N, C-alpha and C positions, 0 to 999 in steps of 0.2 A: 323342473320348476314345481314348487308345491302350490296347493290351492290357495294358501294364504299369502304368498309372496306377491310383490308388485313387480312385474317384468318391466325392464327398460323398453322404451319405445321401439328400438331397433329389434330387440329380441321378440317383442310381441308381434311385429310385422312379419318376422321370419316364421314364427309359430303359426300365425294366421295363414300365411302362404302355404306352409306345409300341410296345414289342416284342410285347405281347399282341395288339395290333391288327394289326401288320404281319405277324406270323408266320402268321396265318390265311391270308395270301395268298402268302407267299414261303417259300423253303427256306433252304439252309445256306451258310456261309462256311468259311474255313480260315486257318491260321497255323502256324509251327513254331519249334523250337530244342531245347535239351538239358537234362537234369535232374541235379541234385545235391541233397545235403542242406543244411541251413542251421544257423547257430548256434542252440543251444537257448535258449529263453526261455519261462517260464510267465507272464511279466509281461503285463498287458493293454495295453501301449503299442503304438506303430506298429512293425512289423517287416517286413523284406523276406524273402520266401521264394523261394528259387531253384527254379524249376519246369522242366518239359520244354518250356515255351513261353516261357521267360525269367523275369526277376524280377517278382514280384507283391507289392505292398505291402498289408498287412492291418493295420487299426487295431482294437484292443480284442479282446474275446473273442466270436467269432461265436456267435450264438444261434439262427439259422435256417439250418441247413445242409442242402444237397441232395447226395446221393451217387448216382453213376451207374454203380456196379459193386459186386460183392460184397466185394472187398477193402476198399473205402472204408466199406462198411457194417460190416465187422468192426472196422476201426480206430476209427470213431466210437463204436460201442456199447461196445467194450472200454475206451475212455477216458471212458465215462460220458456221452457226448453222444448224445441221441436225435434223429436227423435229422427235418426236417419233410417231406422227400420222398426217395423212393428208387425205383429201377427193379427189375423182376423179371427173373429168368433165364427163358430161353425154354423150359426143360425142367423136369420135376418140379413141385414146388409153388411154384416161383418164388424161394425163398430157401434157402440152405444150412440144413439142419434145425436145426443148433445155434444159428442166428440167428432162427429163425421166431418164437419168443416175443418177442424184442427188437424184431422188425419189426412186431409188431401195433400198429395204430393209426397207423403212418406212411403218409402219402399216397403212393400209387403213381403215378409220372409216366412210365409207359410201360415197355418192355422194354429190356434192356441194349443191344440193337442198334438200338433206335429210341426214344430218350427223347422225350417230348412237351415241346417248348420252351415252348409256350404255357402248359401246366400248371405248368412250372417257374417261369416268370415270375410267374404268379398267386400263388405261395407267398411272393413277396418275400424270397428268400433273401439272407443276407449273406455266404455262402460256398458255392461249388460245388466238389466234389471228384470227379475222374475221372482217366483216363489218356490219353495221346496216342494209344496204339494203339486205344483205344475210340472216342474222340470228337474227334480232331483236326479233322475237317471241320466240327464244330459249335463250335469254340473261339471264333471271332470273335463269334458270337451269344450264346453262354453268358457270355462276359466282359463283355458289355453289360448283362447282368442283374445280375451280382454278381462280386466277385473270384473268379477261377476258377483253381484249383490242379490242374495235371496232373502226374503222374509219367510216366515214359517208357512202361513196360510193367508189368504186375503181377508179373513174374518177380523183380525185385530188391526183394523184399518188405520186408526190414528197412529199407533206405534209404527206401523209400516210406512206411513207417510214420512215420519221423522227419519227413519232409517234410510229410505230412498233419497230424501232431501239432503241428508248428511253426505251421501255418496255424490250427489250433484253439487255440493258446496252451497246449499241453499236452506240449511236447517232453520236459521233464524226467520227467514221469510215464511217457511212452512208453519212454524209455531205461531206466528202472527195470524196467518190465515185460519189455523185451527181455533185460535181464540175467538176470531170473528164468527166462525161457524157456531161455536158453543154459546156465545152470547146471543146470537140470533135464535138458536134452538130454545134457549130459556125464554126469550121474548115471545116466541110462538106459544109456549106453554102458559106464560102469564096471561096471554090474551084469552085463555079459557077459564080464567079464575083459578080454580083448583084443578090442574090437569089430571091429577091422580084419580079424580072422579069419573074420568072418561076411559073406557076400555077399548083398545084397538087391536084388531087382528090383521096380519098380513098372510094371505093364502096364495100359494103358487101351484098352478096346475102344470104338471110335467107328464110326458108319456109314461104311464104305469106307476105314477107316484103323485101324492098330494102332500104338500109341505105347509106347516104352520110355523112361522119364523119366531125365533127366541131372541132374548136380549143379547145372545152371543153372536148374532148375525149383524151384518152391516145395517140393514134397515131396522132391525130390532134395537140396535144401539142408538140410532137416531130417535126412535120413539121414546127410549128411556131418557135421552138428553132433553127431549121436550117435556118429559115428566108424566106422560100418560101411562096407564096400566095395560098390561097384556093379559090374556086369559091364562088360567092356571096351567093348562097343558103346555103353553109356550114358556111361561115363567120357570117351570121346573125341568124343561128340556136341558140336557147337559151338552148337546151339540148345537149347531146353529139353527136347527129346526126340530120340531116334533113331526112325526109322520102320521097323517090322517088316513082314514079309509072312508069309503062311501057310507059305511055304517056309523061312523063316529064324527061326521062332519060338524055336528053340534058342539064339538070341543073348540071350535073356532068362534063360539058365541061371544059377541062383543057389541058395544054401542056403534062402532064403525068398523067396516071391513074393507081393506084394500086387497084386490086380487090381481095377479099377473099370470100370464101364460107363456111357457117356454116352448118355442116352436109353433107349428100349426095347431090351433085349438082342436081340430078334428082328431089329432093323435092323442088327446088327453081325455079324461073323464069329466071335463067341465060341463058339457051339455047335459050329460046324464046326471051328474052330481047335483047341479043347481035345480033340478026338478024334484029332488027327493025331499021328504019331510024333514030329515035331519038338517038340511040346509035352509029350508023355508022357515024353520022354527027359530033360526038365529035372529036376535033382536034387530041387528043392522039390516037384515034382509026384509023383515017385516016392516021396518020404518023407512025403507028406501035409502039406506046409508051405506051402500056398497059401491065402491069406486074402482073402475078398471084402470090399471096403471101400466105403463110400458115396461116390459120385463127387462129390456136392455138397459134402462136407466136405473130402475130400482134394485136390480139383481146383479148387473154386470159392471156398473160404474165404479163403485167402491173406492171413492176418493173424496177430496174436499169439494170439487165442483159437482160431483155426483150427489153428495150429501146436500148441497145447496139446492139442487134440483128437487130432491125429495121434500125439503123444507118448503119450497115454493108451493107444492101441492098440499102439504099439511096446513100451511097458512091459509089456503083458500077453502079447504073442505072441512077441517075440524070445527071451526066456529059455526059454519053453516049446519053441520050435523048436530051440534049441541043445541042450536036454536029451534030445532023442529019440535 
């Protein structure tokens, strides 16, 4: 069976059963290619979804979906689909806090970095959702369990939502929800008058690394949808973030700074860095416009509901920061 073929139900169950036995003794495979979105259809017929690993055919409306990252958990639950299996993040409580209630009762099939393929096969899924950056080396085995739809990376989140929604048979609904999000983002910007006159930085403290997020990231794209400016170091970054050091923290200079911490704060340079002149000289720091945000929401959600959560905070804090 090729990676792009749609197995018949009986064949898929046979393969899944064989995989349960064989995976106990063997490890992983791989594959690759490139991702795009697909024509929208909420009809339950057969459709071809263009994925990061090539075209995948899906018949009907999937009922038993397994998701292997938090963006896919956001998309499925936002669209009213409760997965039968999901993975947990390696930090915090395992799920973004805004998804914790929706994740109750879903069987956990490992952590994001190490999904349990035997547990996945036992669930007899009819669709698996993940991304190439997370699970490329596992694609060959996953696609033997069920039709497997990968996006390229979580960063291009709007296109990813449409790809995942097409696989779920809910592309029309996803487009409507994205339109609602974009209209709200514009409204948040309009409340500022000219949003481009406000500069915003998002800084993330990680063990051994400090990141300044660019327009290519999830949270950076939300800021651009609102219409605010990002500092030059963020604007010119070609990846999802620029990397800061303790010596150049002032490259995060902005009217407003939002900061998050990945994992325990004591494992990062946050306490040391925020005492340095390079940090204290930032306009937002001098003016008391630094906001601590939940890392699991701002950095791990990466979906429509997660984006709405970020807009909730921007709506509260940006006008207040401007009025000071």
